[in-house]
N, C-alpha and C positions, 0 to 999 in steps of 0.2 A: 669579261674574262672568266667569271665563275661559271657561266653557261657553257663556254667553250671547254673548260676543264671537265665539267660533268659529262659533256658529250664525248670527250676523249676517253674518260673512264668507262663510259657505257660501251663504246666501241671495243675497248680492250676486253671488257667482261664478256660481251657477246662473242668475240672472236675466241676467247678461251673456252666458251661453251661449245662452239662449233667444232673445236679441235677434239672434243670428246667423241669416242667412237659411236657414230650415229646408228651403226648397224647392230649394236649390242642388244641382244634380246634377253628376255627374262631367264631362259634356260640356255646355258653355254655348254657345248659338247666338249668333253675332256678326252685327251689322247691316252688310250689304254694300251695301245700296242698289240691288241689281240682282236680276233673276230669271233671268239667263242661266245656262245650265248651265256648271259649272266643272269642267275636266278635269284640271288640274294645279295643285299648290300647293307652293311651296318657301320655306324660311326660311334665312337665313344666320346668324341669331342670335336671341335671345329677342324682339327688337323688329321686325326688318326682314324682310318677306316679300312675295312676289308670287303671284298666282293668275291663270290665264288660262282662257278658255272660249269660249262662243258669240259671238264678235265683240268681245272686249275683254280688257284686262288691268287688274287691281286691284293696288294697292300699299298696304302699311301700314308705319308706322314706330313703332307703339306696341302691338305684339303682337296687332293685330287689333281693338283698341277702335274704330278708325276705318279704313275702307277707302276709297281714292280711285281713281276711274276715270281711267285715263291716256288721253291723246290719241294715237291711232295713225294711221299712214298706210294701213292696210288694214282691211277689214271682212269677216273670214272667221272660221270656227271655228279657234281656236288650241288645239292639242292638248298642247303641252309647253312649260313655261317652265323655263329653266335659268340661274340667276344664278351667276356666277363669284365675284363679290364685290359690294360695295355699289354699284359703278358699272357693271360689265360684265355684260350680260344678253343671252341669246339666247332666241328664241321661235320655234316652228315650228308649222305648221298645214296646213289643207286647201288643195289646189290649188297645190302648190309654193310655200307661203308660208314665208319665212325673214326675220325682222326682228331687228335688233340695236340695243342701246342702250349707250352708254359713259358715261352720266351718271345711272344709277339708274332710268331709265325716263322722264325728262322729255322726251327726244327719241328718235326711233327712225329707223333707217336701213333702207330696204328692200334686202334682199339678193336675194330672189327673190319674185315675185308673179305666179304662173301664172294661166292662164285657167281658167274653169269646166270641171270634169270632167277636169282634168289630174291628175297624180300628187299624192298627199297625203302629207305628212310627219307621222308619228305619234309619233316619239320622237327624242331627241337626247342626247348626253352629251359634256361638255367637261372636260378635265383641267386646262386653264388658259385664259386669254383668247384664245389663238391656236389651240390644237389641240383638235379635236372631231370627232364623227361624227354624221350625221343620216340617218334612214331612215324607212320607213313602208310604204305600199302602192302598187300600180300598177307601177312599174318594177322592183321587187325589187332595188334597188340601195342601196348605202350611199355617202353622200357624206362624204369626209374632207377636212378643212382643216387646214393648219398655219400659216395667216397671218390668222386672225380672220375667215374667210369671204370674204376678197378673191378667192380662187380655191378650186376643189375638185378632188379626184381622185375619179372615179366608179368604185366597186368593184362588180363583178357578184357576186351572192351565190348565184344559182341556187336560191334558196328558192322554194317553191311557194305560200307564204302571205304575208300582210302582216306585216312585222316590227313587233312590239308594243312591245318594249323593248330597249335596248342599254346596255351598261355596260362601262367600261374602268377598270382599276385603275392603269394607267400607259400609256406611249406604245405598248407592244407587246401587252399581254395584255387581251383583251376577250371579251365574251359577247353574243349576241343570241338572242332567242326570237321565234317567229312564231305565227300563229293556225292553223297546219296541222301541228302536231306536231313542229316542228323546234327544237332548241336547238343552237347552234353556237359554236365557240370559235376565237379567233385568238391566235397568239403572235408575229405580225409586223406589228402595227399595223392589221390589217384587210385586208392584201394577199391573204391566203389564209385560208379558214375550213374547219374540219373538224367533222363531226357528233359530237355527244355521245350516247352510248347511255343513254337513260333507260328504265327498266323500266316501260313503259306498256301492255304487251300489244299488241293490235291497234288500240287506240283512239288516234286522232290528237287530242291535246289542243289546246285554244286556250290557249297559254301567254300570260299577261298581263303579268307584272311581276316583276322581280328586286328583292331587298333584300339588299345585301352589306355586311358589316362586317369590319373588320380585314384586308381584302384576301384572306381565305381562306374565311370562313364566309358562306354565303348561302342564301337561300330563293327559291323560284320557285313562284308560284301559278297555277292554271289557272282558266278560266272555270267549270269544273264542280266547283270547290271542292277539288281535289286539291292538296296541298302537298308539295313536294320540298325536300330540304336537301342542301347540299354543304359539305364542310370542306376541300376542296383546290382552290378557285376553279374549280369547274365541270367538272373532269375526271370526277367521279363524283357521281351524285345518288341519294339514297334517298327513297322515298316514306314519309313519316312520319305523315301524318294526312289526314283529310277534315274540312274546316271544317264545323260543323253547320248545320242548317236548310237542307237541300239543295234547296228549291224556288226559290232565287234564286242567280244567279251571283256569283262573287267577281271584282272588277276590280283590286284592289291589295293589297299587303302591305308592311309596314314594320317592321323590327326596329331598336330603338335599342341593343340589347346582345345578348349571347349568349342570354339567357333571355326577354327582354321584347319582345313584338311585337304588332301589330294587323293585322287584315285587314278589308276592307270591300267592298261591292258593291251589287247591286241589292236592292230590298226595303225601301223606306221608310227609307233611311239606315242600314241595319243595319251594326253594327260588332261585331267579336269581338276578344278579347284572349287572349294566351297568356303564361304566366309560366314555362314549362318548355321554351323553345326551339322551340315550335310543335307539340309532341306532343298537347297538349290545349288546347281553346279554350272560352271562355265568352262569351256574348252580353252586350253592354254596353247600358245604358239610354241612349237618345238622346231628349231632349225635343223635342216638336213635329216628329217625323220626316216626311220627304217626299222622294220620289225616291231616287236611289242615291248611293253613295259612289264617287268616281272616283280620289281621290288622298289620301294620308296622309303627313304629315311630323312627325317629333319631333326635338327638339334634345338631349334626354336621356330618361331613363326616365319623366319626369314631365310635361314640357311639350311639347304637340303640337297639331296642327290636322288637320282633315279637311275636304275640299271635295267638293261633289257637285252634283246637279241643283238648278234653281230658285234659284241664287245662295246656296245654304246652305253656310256655313262654321261649324264647331263647334270650340271651343277647350277644352283641359283643362290645368290646372296641377297636378293631383293624381294623374293616371294611373289612379287607382282601385286597389283592392286586392282581388284575387279570393280568396275564402275559401270553403272547403268547408262547406256548411250541411246539417245533418241535420234532417229533418222528422219529428217525433214524432207528428203527427196527434192532438194532444191536444184537450181541450175548451177553448173560447175563452170568456173572461169579459171583457167590456168591449171597447173598440176596440183598444188596445194594452196588453198586460200586460208590463212590463219587470221582471225579477227581479234581485236582487242577484247579482253575479258570485260564482263560487266556484272555488277558495278565495279568500278575501279577509281579510287581506292575502295576496298571492301573489308567487311568484318566477318571472318571465318569462312563464308561460302560465296563463291562466285561462279559465273557461267562462262565457259570457253566454247566458242563456236568456230567451225571450220568446214571447208569444202574440199573434197578430193575428187580427182578426175579419172582415177583408175583403181580397180580392185587390187588389194594387196594387204600386207601386214603393216600396221602403223603403230607408232609408239609416241605417247604423250608423257613428257617428263618435266619436273620442276627443279630448278637449280637455285642456289644462293648466289650472292654477288661475287664469290670466289670461284664459281664454276663447279661447285660440288653438287652432285645429284642428291636431292632430298626426298623426292617422291617419284614413283613411277605410277602415273595415273591409270594407264592401261597399256597393254601390248595385245593387239587384237587384229584379226583379219576383218577388213571393212570393204563393203561394196562402194562403188562411186556414189556420191550423194553429198548432202549437207547434214552436219551433225552438231549436236549440242551436248556438252559434258558439264556436269556439276562437280566442281572441285572443292573439297572440304579441307581447309587449312588450319584446323583446330590444333594440330601438333606443332605448328610453326609460330614463331614470335613475330611481332610487328616488324616490318621492314620491306625492302624491295627485293623481288625475286624475278626469275625468268622462267617462262614455260616454252618448251620446244616440241613441235610436232614433226616427226620424221618418218620416212620410209627408207627403203634401201636405195632410193634414187634422189630424194629431195628432203629438204627441211626448211622450217620457218621458225623464228624465235621472236617472242615479244615479252615485255616487262609487265609485271603486275605489282600492286602496292597493297600490303596488308596492314590494316590499322585496327588494333584491338583496344 
């Protein structure tokens, strides 16, 4: 009777797992209700965020399940959105556009609204609701405000390119990069800037985007997919990698911690992830891709969003887990052959082997006995063949778990036993 009871429980558990959406991918497309290109996305917490683009600003208060188009006093391409908190938001864009909201985006005040073909603002950074810097192309100047954009100090930079990104860690120390090979640093709030020597040879990179954590460590990506890293807030930069798939440019990079980061750019929404501080990258699966990726934001190593062309916003709560996979090129029998992990029972590390008969995107996940997903081992495009995956269960407690291999057509489920 005990064996029968356990068998029934096992069937119920496996059925509950099967009912979970087997087509769920690492990145889920959200409904924005617009097809305008989106150039910047920012979140202040898990629920509240804004994105701006070709003529509008969208806001969400429920992690992006719903995006609402806000009423604006301008109709131009908006390049960068910068929320200070839930109320105070700045946004800059083409033809000397600067707008500001003090009530979360319900109403907007025009700070500047230039004529067609005038200077465009591409980036901004604020350290509080009063103090910030704005720059871009045309004038090659940086605007600084200390009173919430009531007035500006105009700082000449002598840069020969358009400033693409600007970052300040406090009122004195900041960085900017441009599209003509310049990276510069200030230690007096932007009054003076000095050039940073980056070992780039004779090539003038189009520097696109900073990602800075802990006020010391940062990354800088170029349009030609080159990635640089600093550990002393920009005094020195090391070239650490080239993001793969070199036929498309990279527009943005975002690191949520020392090891975990993402990069995106042109090429049907392509996204790449690193789990070793940017030294190695692996492409991520994006469902229904189209256009490019212009902006990425994460609030921790798991929860994040990306925005791009045609109103596309994608959201992840799982971050995904990059796993080294070895292809044995064995004989395929059936659509999916999922074998029992070995050793089983195991202590911390076990091997999962499987065969697939057709090329496509596959997902390997681990669940507890209640059917709750605990680990996403990988989501990856695989060619037909035989594969082995090493699964590390150091985060899990001793017990019985289930692993499921699925595609958009098939799935297989098996149990594993962890004993520590």
